[in-house]
C-alpha positions in Angstrom: -11.6 -4.1 -7.3 -10.2 -7.5 -5.9 -12.5 -9.3 -7.8 -11.8 -7.6 -11.1 -8.2 -8.1 -10.5 -8.6 -11.7 -10.0 -10.7 -12.0 -13.1 -7.8 -10.2 -15.0 -5.1 -12.5 -13.5 -7.1 -15.8 -14.0 -6.1 -16.7 -17.7 -2.5 -15.3 -17.0 0.4 -17.7 -16.7 2.6 -17.8 -13.4 5.3 -15.4 -13.7 3.5 -13.1 -16.0 4.1 -9.4 -15.2 0.8 -7.0 -14.5 1.0 -3.7 -16.2 2.3 -0.8 -14.8 0.5 0.7 -11.9 -0.5 3.8 -13.6 -1.5 1.9 -16.7 -3.9 -0.5 -15.0 -5.5 2.0 -12.6 -6.2 4.1 -15.9 -7.7 0.8 -17.7 -9.7 -0.1 -14.5 -11.0 3.5 -14.1 -9.8 3.3 -10.3 -7.4 5.5 -8.2 -4.0 4.2 -7.8 -4.5 3.7 -4.1 -7.4 1.7 -4.4 -5.9 -0.4 -7.0 -2.8 -0.7 -4.8 -4.8 -2.0 -1.7 -6.4 -4.6 -3.8 -2.9 -5.7 -5.2 -1.5 -5.8 -1.8 -4.5 -8.1 -0.7 -3.7 -10.4 -3.4 -0.1 -10.4 -2.6 -0.8 -11.5 0.9 -2.8 -14.2 -0.5 0.1 -15.6 -2.7 -2.0 -14.8 -5.8 0.4 -12.2 -6.9 4.2 -11.6 -6.2 6.0 -8.3 -6.0 9.7 -8.1 -6.9 11.7 -4.9 -5.9 12.3 -2.7 -8.9 10.7 -5.1 -11.5 7.0 -5.0 -10.9 4.1 -7.4 -9.8 3.8 -10.8 -11.3 1.3 -13.6 -11.2 2.4 -15.9 -8.5 3.1 -19.6 -9.3 0.6 -22.0 -8.1 1.4 -23.6 -4.8 1.4 -27.4 -4.2 -0.6 -28.9 -1.3 1.5 -31.6 0.8 -0.6 -34.0 2.4 0.9 -35.1 5.8 1.4 -38.7 4.8 4.2 -41.4 4.3 4.7 -40.7 0.4 7.7 -40.1 -1.6 8.5 -36.8 -3.2 8.3 -38.3 -6.8 4.9 -40.2 -6.1 3.3 -37.0 -4.6 4.1 -35.0 -7.6 3.1 -37.5 -10.0 -0.2 -37.8 -8.0 -0.9 -34.1 -8.7 -0.2 -34.5 -12.8 3.4 -33.0 -12.4 6.6 -34.4 -13.5 9.2 -35.1 -10.6 12.7 -34.5 -11.2 16.0 -34.4 -9.0 19.5 -32.9 -9.9 22.5 -34.2 -7.8 24.4 -31.2 -6.6 27.0 -33.5 -5.0 27.4 -37.0 -3.3 30.0 -38.1 -1.0 30.8 -40.8 1.4 31.8 -39.8 5.0 32.3 -40.9 8.7 28.8 -40.5 10.4 29.9 -38.4 13.2 28.4 -38.1 16.7 25.0 -36.3 15.7 24.0 -38.2 12.9 25.4 -41.6 14.1 22.7 -40.9 16.9 20.0 -40.3 14.5 20.8 -43.3 12.3 21.6 -45.5 15.0 25.1 -46.5 13.8 28.6 -46.1 15.1 30.0 -42.7 14.9 33.0 -44.0 12.7 30.6 -45.9 10.4 30.4 -44.6 6.8 27.4 -42.7 5.4 26.4 -41.5 2.3 25.3 -37.9 1.8 23.8 -36.6 -1.1 22.6 -33.2 -1.9 19.8 -32.7 -4.3 17.3 -30.1 -5.9 14.0 -31.6 -6.3 12.2 -30.3 -9.0 8.3 -30.3 -10.2 7.9 -29.6 -14.0 11.5 -28.6 -14.1 10.9 -26.1 -11.4 13.0 -26.2 -8.2 10.8 -27.2 -5.2 13.0 -28.2 -2.5 16.8 -28.8 -1.6 17.1 -31.9 -0.1 20.3 -33.4 2.1 19.9 -37.3 2.1 22.0 -39.2 4.7 22.1 -43.2 4.3 24.1 -45.8 6.2 26.7 -46.6 3.5 26.5 -50.4 4.7 22.7 -50.3 3.9 23.1 -49.2 0.3 26.6 -50.4 -1.1 27.5 -48.8 -4.6 24.8 -46.0 -4.1 26.0 -42.8 -6.0 24.7 -39.5 -6.7 24.4 -40.3 -10.2 21.9 -43.1 -9.2 19.7 -40.5 -7.7 19.6 -38.3 -10.7 15.8 -37.6 -11.6 15.2 -40.9 -9.5 13.4 -41.7 -6.4 15.3 -42.9 -3.5 12.3 -45.3 -2.3 12.1 -46.9 -5.6 15.9 -47.4 -5.8 15.7 -48.7 -2.4 13.2 -51.3 -3.2 14.3 -52.3 -6.7 18.1 -52.5 -5.9 18.4 -53.4 -2.2 14.9 -54.9 -1.7 14.2 -52.7 1.2 11.0 -50.6 1.7 10.1 -48.0 4.2 7.6 -49.1 6.8 7.5 -46.0 9.3 8.9 -42.6 9.4 8.9 -39.5 11.8 8.9 -36.1 10.2 9.1 -32.6 11.7 8.4 -29.3 10.0 9.2 -25.7 11.0 9.5 -22.5 9.7 12.6 -21.5 8.0 14.5 -18.4 6.5 16.0 -19.5 3.2 20.2 -19.1 3.1 22.2 -17.6 0.4 23.5 -21.0 -0.4 20.0 -22.4 -0.4 18.4 -19.6 -2.5 21.1 -20.4 -5.3 19.7 -23.7 -5.7 16.0 -23.0 -5.1 15.8 -19.9 -7.5 14.5 -17.5 -4.9 16.4 -14.9 -2.5 17.9 -15.1 0.6 15.5 -14.5 3.6 12.6 -15.8 1.7 10.1 -17.8 3.8 10.2 -21.7 3.5 9.3 -24.9 5.5 12.2 -27.1 7.0 11.4 -30.8 6.7 13.5 -33.2 9.0 12.5 -37.0 8.4 13.6 -40.3 9.9 12.7 -43.3 8.1 12.8 -47.0 9.0 12.7 -50.3 7.0 10.6 -53.4 8.2 13.3 -54.8 10.5 13.3 -51.4 12.3 16.8 -50.2 11.0 17.1 -46.4 10.2 17.3 -46.1 6.5 17.6 -42.2 6.1 17.8 -39.0 7.7 16.6 -36.4 5.2 16.6 -32.5 5.6 14.7 -30.7 3.1 14.1 -27.2 2.5 10.9 -26.3 0.7 10.0 -23.1 -1.0 7.1 -21.3 1.1 5.8 -19.8 -2.3 5.3 -23.1 -3.9 4.3 -25.3 -1.0 1.8 -25.3 1.5 0.8 -28.0 4.3 -2.5 -29.8 4.2 -3.8 -31.6 7.2 -7.0 -33.6 7.8 -8.4 -33.1 11.2 -10.9 -35.5 12.8 -12.6 -34.8 16.1 -11.8 -37.4 19.1 -14.8 -38.2 21.3 -14.6 -37.0 25.1 -13.8 -40.6 26.1 -10.8 -41.0 24.2 -8.4 -38.4 24.5 -5.3 -40.2 23.8 
C-alpha cells in the first residue's frame, strides 16, 4: 500500500492535495484503516504533510545542509535553487553586554542588526538575525542585503573574507512571530543555528542566529572513522 501511494505522489507537485480519504481508499481498493496507516508512515517520513481541517498534501522536498563553511546563497545555488533575501528591518544599536562578549567589542560600541527572511526559489527557508560590528561595515544598510549575500558584500565592498567560523545547531520550536515570516505555524519543529565568524586577522565579523524550517531542511554530516591510535 505504501509503494502504491509513493507511486501516486511521485509525479505530483509539492503542496498538491491528495484525494479525500474515502475516495482514495475506493480508488485503490483498500480499507480506509489500511490506507490511513500507509499515509501515516509517509507523514512520518516527511513525504506527506497533514493540515488540520484542510487535508493531506505532498510535502516539499527537503534541502540537505552539509556542515561546512559556506554561505546560504552559494549553498542554494549549488543545489540548482535561486537564493533570495528579504530584509524585514535593519537598525544600528549599542552592542550591549551579551553581544559585545560574542563579537569581542565594547558594550557601548555600535553594531548593525539586520533581520532577513532567506528564501530558496521564492519560498521562505530561514529567518536570520545578523549582528555585525558597525565599525567593520561603515554604511551598511538593510537595503544592501536585500537579495544579496553578506559574505560577497563583505568581500567586494570591505575587502574582508571569512576565514573561520564556529556554529552550533539545536532543535527549536517556531514562535508565533517566526511563523509569520516563515510561512509555517507556531510550534512547528525547526533548527536553530548560531554562528560566529572571523575574518583573516581574527576579528569577529558576525554573529548570526537563524531559524530554519524543519520541514524543508535536514542536516547532512560526513563521518569518518578514526584509528585507535589517534583519538583526538
